GUVOZA-599462 format. One line per 2 residues: number of its first residue (from 1); their letters; for each residue x, y, z of C-alpha. Coordinates in Angstrom, 1 decimal. Layout:
BEGIN
NUM) a) X Y Z ~ ...
***
This chain:
BEGIN
1) xx) 2.4 -4.9 -15.8 ~ 3.5 -7.2 -13.2
3) xx) 1.6 -8.6 -10.1 ~ 4.1 -6.3 -8.0
5) xx) 2.8 -3.2 -10.1 ~ -0.7 -4.5 -10.0
7) xx) -1.0 -5.1 -5.5 ~ 0.8 -2.9 -3.7
9) xx) 0.6 -1.0 0.0 ~ -1.5 2.1 -0.2
11) xx) 0.3 5.2 0.8 ~ -1.8 8.6 2.4
13) xx) -3.9 10.7 0.5 ~ -3.9 14.2 -1.2
15) xx) -6.6 17.0 -0.6 ~ -8.4 15.2 -3.8
17) xx) -8.6 12.1 -2.1 ~ -6.3 10.1 -3.8
19) xx) -3.6 7.7 -2.1 ~ 0.0 9.9 -2.9
21) xx) 2.9 7.4 -3.1 ~ 5.7 10.6 -2.0
23) xx) 3.5 10.9 1.9 ~ 1.6 13.2 4.1
25) xx) -1.5 14.7 2.7 ~ -1.1 18.1 1.0
27) xx) -2.6 20.5 -1.1 ~ -2.4 18.7 -4.8
29) xx) 0.0 20.2 -6.8 ~ 0.0 18.4 -10.1
31) xx) 1.2 15.3 -9.2 ~ -2.6 13.3 -8.3
33) xx) -3.8 15.0 -11.4 ~ -3.8 12.0 -13.4
35) xx) -7.2 9.7 -13.7 ~ -7.1 6.9 -11.8
37) xx) -6.7 2.9 -13.0 ~ -9.9 1.8 -14.5
39) xx) -10.6 -2.3 -13.6 ~ -11.9 -4.9 -11.3
41) xx) -11.6 -3.7 -7.8 ~ -12.8 -5.1 -4.4
43) xx) -13.0 -2.8 -1.7 ~ -13.7 -3.0 2.1
45) xx) -13.5 -0.9 5.4 ~ -11.1 -1.4 7.8
47) xx) -10.4 0.4 11.0 ~ -12.7 3.4 9.5
49) xx) -11.0 3.9 6.6 ~ -11.2 2.7 3.0
51) xx) -9.1 -0.1 1.7 ~ -9.1 -1.7 -1.1
53) xx) -8.2 -5.3 -1.5 ~ -7.7 -6.0 -4.3
55) xx) -7.2 -4.1 -7.7 ~ -6.4 -5.0 -11.6
57) xx) -7.2 -4.6 -14.8 ~ -9.9 -7.7 -15.3
59) xx) -11.3 -10.8 -13.2 ~ -9.0 -12.9 -14.3
61) xx) -6.3 -11.2 -13.1 ~ -7.8 -11.1 -9.7
63) xx) -8.1 -14.5 -9.4 ~ -4.7 -15.1 -10.5
65) xx) -3.3 -13.5 -8.1 ~ -6.1 -15.1 -5.6
67) xx) -4.1 -18.5 -7.2 ~ -0.8 -17.0 -6.4
69) xx) -1.4 -16.5 -3.2 ~ -2.8 -20.4 -2.7
71) xx) -6.3 -19.0 -1.3 ~ -9.8 -19.0 -3.1
73) xx) -10.9 -15.2 -3.6 ~ -13.6 -15.5 -0.7
75) xx) -10.9 -16.8 1.3 ~ -8.8 -14.2 0.6
77) xx) -11.4 -11.4 1.0 ~ -12.6 -13.1 4.3
79) xx) -9.5 -13.5 6.0 ~ -9.0 -9.7 5.4
81) xx) -12.6 -9.5 7.0 ~ -11.7 -11.7 10.0
83) xx) -7.9 -9.4 10.3 ~ -6.0 -12.6 9.5
85) xx) -5.0 -11.1 5.9 ~ -3.3 -7.9 5.1
87) xx) -5.4 -5.7 2.6 ~ -3.7 -4.3 -0.5
89) xx) -4.2 -1.5 -2.5 ~ -2.9 -0.1 -5.5
91) xx) -1.8 3.9 -5.4 ~ -4.0 6.5 -6.6
93) xx) -7.2 4.7 -6.6 ~ -9.8 6.6 -4.7
95) xx) -12.2 4.1 -4.7 ~ -15.2 4.3 -2.1
97) xx) -15.9 1.6 0.5 ~ -18.4 -0.7 0.0
99) xx) -21.1 -0.1 3.1 ~ -24.3 -2.5 3.6
101) xx) -25.5 -5.3 6.0 ~ -22.8 -8.9 5.5
103) xx) -24.1 -12.1 5.3 ~ -22.5 -12.9 8.4
105) xx) -24.3 -9.9 10.3 ~ -27.3 -10.6 8.7
107) xx) -27.3 -14.4 10.4 ~ -26.7 -13.4 13.3
109) xx) -29.0 -10.7 13.7 ~ -31.8 -13.0 12.1
111) xx) -30.9 -15.4 15.0 ~ -31.5 -13.0 17.7
113) xx) -34.8 -11.4 16.5 ~ -36.0 -15.5 16.0
115) xx) -34.7 -16.7 19.5 ~ -36.7 -13.2 20.9
117) xx) -39.8 -14.4 19.0 ~ -39.8 -11.1 16.4
119) xx) -39.8 -13.5 12.5 ~ -41.1 -9.6 11.4
121) xx) -38.1 -8.2 12.8 ~ -35.8 -11.2 11.1
123) xx) -37.6 -10.8 7.7 ~ -36.5 -7.2 7.8
125) xx) -32.7 -8.1 8.5 ~ -33.3 -10.4 5.8
127) xx) -34.2 -7.8 3.5 ~ -31.4 -5.5 4.4
129) xx) -29.0 -7.7 3.6 ~ -30.2 -8.7 0.1
131) xx) -31.0 -4.8 -0.6 ~ -27.2 -4.3 0.4
133) xx) -26.5 -7.0 -2.1 ~ -28.6 -5.3 -5.0
135) xx) -27.1 -2.3 -5.0 ~ -23.3 -3.2 -5.2
137) xx) -21.1 -3.9 -8.0 ~ -20.2 -7.6 -8.4
139) xx) -16.9 -6.7 -6.5 ~ -19.3 -5.2 -3.3
141) xx) -21.3 -8.1 -3.4 ~ -18.3 -10.6 -3.4
143) xx) -17.0 -8.6 0.1 ~ -20.6 -8.3 1.8
145) xx) -21.1 -12.6 1.1 ~ -17.4 -13.5 1.8
147) xx) -17.6 -14.3 5.3 ~ -19.3 -17.7 6.4
149) xx) -22.2 -17.0 8.2 ~ -23.1 -18.7 11.4
151) xx) -26.5 -21.0 11.6 ~ -29.4 -19.0 12.3
153) xx) -30.8 -21.4 14.0 ~ -33.6 -22.1 11.9
155) xx) -33.1 -24.4 8.5 ~ -35.4 -21.8 6.3
157) xx) -33.6 -18.8 7.4 ~ -30.3 -20.8 6.4
159) xx) -31.7 -21.7 3.3 ~ -33.1 -18.2 2.4
161) xx) -29.6 -16.4 3.1 ~ -27.7 -18.8 0.9
163) xx) -30.3 -18.3 -2.0 ~ -30.3 -14.4 -1.6
165) xx) -26.2 -14.4 -1.6 ~ -26.5 -17.1 -4.7
167) xx) -29.6 -15.1 -6.4 ~ -27.8 -11.8 -6.2
169) xx) -24.4 -13.1 -7.2 ~ -25.3 -15.1 -10.2
171) xx) -27.1 -12.0 -11.7 ~ -23.5 -9.9 -11.3
173) xx) -21.7 -13.7 -12.3 ~ -19.4 -13.2 -9.3
175) xx) -17.5 -16.0 -7.9 ~ -19.1 -17.7 -5.0
177) xx) -18.0 -18.4 -1.3 ~ -17.1 -21.8 -0.1
179) xx) -20.1 -21.4 2.5 ~ -23.3 -21.9 -0.2
181) xx) -21.8 -25.0 -0.8 ~ -22.9 -26.1 2.7
183) xx) -25.6 -29.0 2.3 ~ -27.6 -27.6 5.6
185) xx) -28.5 -25.0 3.6 ~ -30.9 -26.4 1.6
187) xx) -34.4 -27.8 2.9 ~ -35.7 -31.2 2.1
189) xx) -39.0 -30.2 1.1 ~ -40.5 -26.9 -0.1
191) xx) -41.6 -25.0 2.8 ~ -42.7 -21.1 2.5
193) xx) -40.1 -18.4 4.5 ~ -42.4 -17.9 7.4
195) xx) -42.1 -14.1 8.9 ~ -45.5 -13.2 9.3
197) xx) -49.3 -15.0 9.6 ~ -50.3 -13.5 6.6
199) xx) -47.8 -14.7 4.3 ~ -49.2 -17.2 1.5
201) xx) -47.1 -19.3 -0.6 ~ -45.8 -17.4 -3.5
203) xx) -46.8 -18.4 -7.1 ~ -43.4 -20.8 -7.9
205) xx) -42.8 -19.2 -11.0 ~ -42.3 -16.0 -9.3
207) xx) -39.5 -18.0 -7.4 ~ -36.0 -17.2 -8.9
209) xx) -34.1 -20.9 -8.8 ~ -31.7 -20.5 -6.6
211) xx) -34.7 -20.4 -4.4 ~ -36.5 -23.1 -5.5
213) xx) -33.0 -25.2 -5.8 ~ -32.9 -24.9 -1.8
215) xx) -36.6 -25.5 -1.4 ~ -37.6 -22.2 0.3
217) xx) -40.1 -20.3 -1.8 ~ -39.6 -16.7 -1.8
219) xx) -40.5 -14.8 -4.6 ~ -38.5 -12.3 -6.4
221) xx) -40.3 -9.1 -5.7 ~ -39.7 -9.6 -2.4
223) xx) -36.0 -9.5 -2.7 ~ -36.1 -5.7 -2.8
225) xx) -37.5 -3.1 -0.3 ~ -40.0 -0.8 -1.8
***
């Protein structure tokens, strides 16, 4: 299959939820009964409707298309998030959209909550983002972390957000966004993430390597809500 066939503009949907190549939605007459193609896909909601950003049989095919566009995968998806690039979809693909808190949204919420003196609420925003990554598949994790988050104005929270992102992307063997390499997203010395007066330093054995590398001490058991 050639690249133009892999990456094509979407069409309207039939009543079974498929993108129909011939026109408006209709009572399905059999032309949409073929099974949806299997493969890897990056999906996201755009203007309230489900949009498949990329679809291909393998991750290597997705990366090849990104290279053809002279963009990293994170840059491409990030451009779509910011409205600077058109999303692409494959016909007959009923994939649901990715939902959840993105890195950029989490950083903004954390910054606002810290500014109001509410570190406990900042922690909830952090965990909401981590939960979203935990529930998403590899493609969803790439989408949720694609757009570069601004600083939270607190180095420890910046490091924690980057570490959580890297932790879940590594768990899915997914490609990482360029912003994870920002040097200021790493602390100079080990520090516990402070969000409550009752927080105690975790056992180093319980801290994932992605957090150790950034000198922010958060136990792996903390990364998902109960």
